[in-house]
C-alpha positions in Angstrom: -11.8 -12.8 -23.5 -8.3 -11.5 -24.3 -6.9 -11.5 -27.8 -3.7 -9.8 -26.9 -1.8 -12.1 -24.5 -0.1 -15.3 -25.6 -1.7 -17.7 -23.1 1.4 -20.0 -22.8 3.6 -17.1 -21.8 1.1 -15.8 -19.3 0.6 -19.2 -17.7 4.3 -19.7 -17.7 4.9 -16.5 -15.7 2.3 -17.6 -13.1 3.8 -21.1 -12.9 7.2 -19.6 -12.2 5.8 -17.3 -9.4 3.9 -20.1 -7.6 6.7 -22.6 -8.0 9.3 -20.2 -6.6 7.3 -20.2 -3.3 8.5 -23.8 -2.7 5.0 -24.8 -1.4 3.6 -26.4 -4.5 4.5 -28.9 -7.2 3.1 -27.1 -10.2 1.8 -29.0 -13.2 1.1 -27.3 -16.6 -1.9 -29.1 -18.1 -1.0 -27.9 -21.6 -3.9 -28.2 -24.0 -6.0 -29.9 -21.4 -5.9 -26.7 -19.4 -8.0 -24.8 -21.8 -11.4 -25.9 -20.8 -14.1 -25.0 -23.3 -17.3 -26.1 -21.6 -20.5 -24.6 -20.2 -20.2 -23.1 -16.7 -22.4 -25.8 -15.2 -20.0 -28.4 -16.5 -16.8 -26.8 -15.3 -16.7 -28.6 -11.9 -17.2 -32.1 -13.4 -14.4 -31.3 -15.9 -12.1 -30.3 -13.0 -12.9 -33.5 -11.1 -12.0 -35.6 -14.2 -8.7 -33.7 -14.7 -7.8 -34.1 -11.0 -8.4 -37.8 -11.1 -6.3 -38.2 -14.3 -3.4 -36.1 -13.1 -3.4 -36.7 -9.3 -4.0 -33.0 -8.6 -5.0 -31.4 -5.2 -5.7 -27.8 -6.2 -6.6 -26.0 -9.4 -5.9 -22.4 -10.3 -8.3 -21.2 -13.0 -7.2 -18.0 -14.6 -9.4 -15.6 -16.6 -8.3 -12.4 -18.3 -11.5 -10.3 -18.3 -12.4 -7.9 -21.1 -10.3 -4.8 -20.9 -11.8 -1.5 -19.8 -11.1 1.7 -21.7 -12.1 5.2 -20.8 -11.4 8.4 -22.8 -11.6 11.8 -21.2 -11.1 15.3 -22.6 -9.0 17.5 -20.3 -7.6 21.0 -20.3 -3.8 21.2 -20.3 -2.6 24.8 -20.3 -4.7 26.5 -23.0 -5.4 23.3 -25.0 -7.8 20.4 -25.0 -6.3 16.9 -24.9 -7.8 13.4 -24.8 -6.5 11.1 -22.1 -7.1 7.4 -22.3 -7.2 5.0 -19.3 -6.8 1.3 -20.0 -7.4 -1.4 -17.3 -6.7 -5.1 -17.6 -8.1 -7.4 -14.9 -7.1 -11.0 -14.2 -9.4 -13.2 -12.1 -8.1 -16.3 -10.3 -10.3 -19.0 -8.8 -8.9 -21.8 -6.7 -10.7 -25.2 -6.6 -10.0 -28.4 -4.7 -9.8 -31.8 -6.5 -13.4 -32.3 -5.7 -14.5 -29.1 -7.3 -15.0 -27.1 -4.1 -14.2 -23.4 -4.5 -11.3 -22.5 -2.1 -11.1 -18.8 -2.8 -11.2 -16.1 -5.4 -8.7 -13.3 -6.1 -8.6 -10.6 -8.7 -6.1 -7.9 -9.6 -6.3 -4.9 -11.9 -3.5 -3.1 -13.7 -4.2 0.3 -15.2 -2.2 2.8 -17.4 -3.1 6.3 -18.5 -1.7 8.4 -21.3 -2.4 11.1 -23.9 -3.7 9.9 -27.3 -2.3 8.2 -29.3 -1.8 5.8 -26.4 -1.3 2.0 -27.0 0.3 0.3 -24.0 1.4 -3.3 -24.1 -1.7 -5.1 -23.0 0.1 -8.4 -22.8 2.6 -7.0 -20.4 -0.2 -5.5 -18.3 -2.0 -8.9 -18.2 1.1 -10.8 -17.3 2.0 -8.3 -14.5 -1.6 -8.7 -13.2 -1.4 -12.5 -13.2 2.0 -12.6 -11.4 0.8 -10.2 -8.7 -2.4 -12.3 -8.3 -0.3 -15.5 -7.9 1.9 -13.8 -5.3 -1.1 -12.5 -3.3 -2.9 -15.8 -3.4 0.1 -17.6 -1.7 -0.2 -15.3 1.3 -4.0 -14.8 1.3 -5.3 -18.3 0.5 -2.4 -20.6 1.4 -0.5 -19.0 4.3 2.0 -21.1 6.3 0.7 -22.4 9.6 2.7 -24.1 12.4 2.1 -25.0 16.0 4.9 -25.3 18.6 5.6 -24.9 22.4 7.6 -21.8 23.3 10.6 -22.8 25.4 11.8 -19.2 26.2 14.5 -16.9 24.9 14.6 -14.0 22.5 15.5 -16.4 19.8 13.6 -19.7 19.5 13.0 -22.7 17.2 9.8 -23.3 15.1 9.2 -26.7 13.4 9.0 -25.5 9.9 11.5 -24.7 7.2 12.4 -24.4 3.6 10.8 -27.7 2.8 7.5 -26.1 3.6 8.2 -22.8 1.9 9.7 -20.7 4.7 12.3 -18.1 3.8 14.6 -15.8 5.8 12.5 -12.8 6.6 9.1 -14.6 6.7 6.8 -12.9 9.1 4.1 -14.8 11.1 1.4 -13.8 13.5 1.6 -15.8 16.7 -1.3 -16.5 19.1 -1.8 -18.9 22.0 -3.7 -22.1 21.3 -5.1 -24.9 23.5 -6.7 -28.2 22.7 -8.4 -28.4 26.2 -10.4 -26.1 28.4 -8.1 -24.4 31.0 -8.6 -25.7 34.5 -6.2 -23.5 36.6 -4.6 -20.0 36.6 -1.4 -21.4 35.0 -3.4 -22.7 32.0 -5.1 -19.4 31.6 -1.8 -17.6 31.8 -0.5 -19.7 29.0 -3.2 -18.3 26.8 -1.8 -14.7 27.0 0.7 -15.2 24.2 0.3 -12.9 21.2 2.7 -11.2 18.8 4.6 -11.2 15.5 7.6 -13.4 14.9 10.1 -13.3 12.0 12.3 -16.1 10.7 16.0 -15.1 10.5 17.6 -18.5 9.9 15.5 -20.9 7.8 16.6 -24.6 7.9 15.3 -27.5 5.9 12.6 -28.5 8.4 13.3 -26.3 11.4 14.0 -22.5 11.6 15.1 -19.9 14.1 12.9 -16.9 14.8 12.6 -13.9 17.0 9.8 -11.6 18.0 9.1 -8.3 16.2 6.3 -7.4 18.6 4.3 -8.9 21.5 5.0 -11.5 24.2 5.0 -15.3 24.3 4.5 -17.3 27.5 7.1 -19.9 28.3 5.6 -23.4 28.1 2.6 -22.2 26.2 1.3 -23.8 23.0 1.5 -21.3 20.1 0.0 -21.3 16.6 1.7 -19.1 14.1 0.2 -18.1 10.7 2.1 -16.3 7.9 1.1 -12.7 7.2 2.4 -9.7 5.3 5.3 -7.7 6.7 4.4 -5.0 9.3 5.0 -1.3 8.7 5.6 1.7 11.0 4.3 5.3 10.8 5.9 7.9 13.0 5.7 11.6 13.8 7.4 14.0 16.1 9.8 16.9 16.7 12.5 17.7 14.2 15.4 20.1 14.8 18.2 21.2 12.5 20.9 23.7 12.1 21.3 25.8 8.9 24.4 27.6 7.8 23.3 31.0 6.5 24.5 34.0 4.7 22.4 37.1 5.3 21.1 39.3 2.5 22.9 42.5 1.3 23.0 45.2 4.0 22.1 42.8 6.9 24.4 41.9 9.8 25.9 38.4 9.7 24.3 35.9 12.1 25.3 32.7 13.7 24.0 29.5 12.1 20.2 29.4 12.3 18.4 26.8 14.3 15.1 25.5 12.9 12.4 23.4 14.5 9.4 21.6 13.1 7.7 18.3 12.6 8.6 15.1 10.8 6.3 12.3 9.6 7.6 9.1 8.0 6.7 5.5 7.1 8.9 2.5 6.9 9.0 -1.3 7.0 9.0 -2.7 10.6 10.6 -6.2 10.2 14.2 -6.9 11.1 16.7 -6.6 8.3 16.2 -4.7 5.1 14.4 -1.4 5.8 12.7 0.8 3.2 10.9 4.1 4.0 10.5 7.8 3.5 8.9 10.8 4.9 8.6 14.6 4.9 9.8 17.3 7.3 8.4 20.8 7.8 10.5 23.3 9.7 10.8 27.1 10.1 13.5 29.7 10.6 12.9 33.3 11.5 12.1 34.5 8.0 11.9 31.2 6.1 10.1 27.8 6.0 11.4 24.5 4.7 9.7 21.3 3.4 11.8 18.2 2.7 10.7 15.0 1.1 13.1 12.0 1.4 13.4 8.3 0.5 15.9 5.9 2.3 17.0 2.3 2.6 19.1 0.5 5.1 18.7 -2.1 7.9 16.8 -2.5 11.2 18.7 -4.4 13.8 17.3 -6.1 16.9 19.0 -5.0 20.1 16.6 -6.4 22.6 13.9 -8.1 20.6 11.1 -7.2 20.4 11.2 -4.0 22.5 14.5 -2.3 21.4 15.7 -1.9 17.8 18.3 0.2 15.9 17.6 1.5 12.4 20.5 2.7 10.2 19.5 4.0 6.8 20.7 6.3 4.0 19.0 8.1 1.2 18.3 11.4 -0.6 16.1 14.4 0.1 14.6 17.2 -1.9 14.3 20.4 0.1 11.8 23.1 -0.9 12.6 26.5 0.8 10.5 29.7 1.0 11.5 33.0 2.6 10.0 36.4 3.1 11.2 39.3 0.9 12.3 42.8 1.9 11.0 44.5 -1.3 7.3 45.6 -1.3 7.2 45.7 -5.1 7.3 41.9 -5.1 4.0 39.9 -5.1 5.5 36.6 -3.8 7.9 35.1 -1.4 11.2 33.9 -2.7 11.6 30.1 -3.4 14.5 27.8 -3.9 15.3 24.1 -4.1 18.2 22.1 -2.6 19.2 18.5 -2.6 20.7 16.5 0.4 22.3 13.1 1.0 21.3 11.8 4.4 22.5 9.1 6.8 20.0 8.4 9.6 20.5 6.5 12.9 17.5 5.9 15.1 16.8 4.0 18.3 13.3 2.5 18.6 11.6 1.4 21.8 8.4 -0.5 21.5 6.5 -0.1 24.9 3.3 -1.9 23.7 2.3 -4.2 20.9 1.8 -1.3 18.6 3.2 2.0 20.1 6.8 3.0 20.6 9.2 5.9 21.0 11.8 6.9 18.5 15.0 9.0 18.9 17.6 9.6 16.3 20.0 11.9 14.5 20.8 12.5 10.9 24.0 13.4 9.1 23.4 15.7 6.1 25.5 16.6 3.1 23.7 18.9 0.6 23.7 21.6 -1.9 23.3 25.3 -1.1 20.2 27.3 -1.8 21.5 30.4 -3.4 19.3 31.0 -6.4 16.0 32.4 -5.3 13.0 33.0 -7.5 10.4 35.8 -7.0 7.4 37.2 -8.9 6.7 40.8 -9.5 3.2 42.3 -9.6 3.4 42.5 -13.4 3.6 38.7 -13.4 7.3 38.6 -14.4 9.2 35.8 -12.7 12.9 36.4 -12.1 15.9 35.7 -9.8 15.9 37.7 -6.6 18.6 40.3 -5.9 20.7 40.1 -2.7 19.2 43.3 -1.3 15.6 41.8 -1.6 16.4 38.7 0.6 16.9 38.1 4.3 19.0 35.0 3.5 21.2 35.1 0.5 22.3 31.5 1.0 20.9 28.6 3.1 22.5 25.2 3.6 21.2 22.3 5.7 23.2 20.5 8.2 25.5 19.0 9.0 23.4 17.3 11.7 19.7 17.2 12.6 17.8 15.5 15.4 14.3 13.9 15.7 12.2 12.5 18.4 8.7 11.2 18.5 6.3 8.3 18.6 5.6 5.5 16.1 2.7 3.1 15.5 3.3 -0.4 14.2 0.7 -1.6 11.6 0.0 -5.3 11.3 
């Protein structure tokens, strides 16, 4: 249906993505791959192609007709027309006998004010590449069986020759080919958890648990899945260096307390995440939004881990004013660089405790904005504020509970 995407380039991008997995030998059928036939003749055409080219699996790609929607919106005191364009790519996987193995679709959308003409080919190619990436995990996940011989680190009989990479995450569950006959056999069926490959060899790899428990001597089946994530929430405490407003006595550094919510990747190694904190002082409240990156290190896999990350934070501050002629509180923004160290203890397959501290280096909030009843917005005077200056840090602490999603 598309008349905007060079087919050879789109197919080439998909071939590169699937071939990079190391799980398939990919063949570009060239002109033979553009099948112009009635739908009821498609399967017989695939069977003929499979026999002629010794193929096991087909990926049939279809770029569907683009969707376009125009909407009239208010922006300020003007009317504008906003256009949304969506491009969808559909992928169907067939066996060499014409059996449908699975279907995946992905949609990419962009929106902008008219005149708006995004690169539709770029949208279609991005769609197709993401579709290919998803299909590897959703339709063709790695699967391996092995006997767990104990230890926090153990071998699994699968490697780069089968498509395993360092960081691959697999869901492990006990398996048995016979009906258990005694308590020991039943005990061997209690294995369940997540494992992650950290040293991928050619046909054998080393792995460790992220979550769960494996029974020594039990037969295990592990199936590849997407990486787990963690959401957490709990107490947040921080010290602020403060300078009181004009006419007020100077005080010691202010102590704030509040809550913190965050989300981050939960596998060992590269860690990405972010969150927000909300805390209060006597006359002020603070909301911080941060993004960070670093590493998650196993100390006692899978229960005990250490996370070390760094990143940036935008802090929005609001404080009460001392002048009754003002119609709003005073607001300011500051920016912080943060280094976070956290200790994580997983006491069940999903729930755990988190304890950590943060080093903070940031700017000072010293320019505060207020609004008068006339609607005029201006900088606040020192005699209108409780805090003339506020600065985060240098250290904050957090403690709470996290939940692992997988």
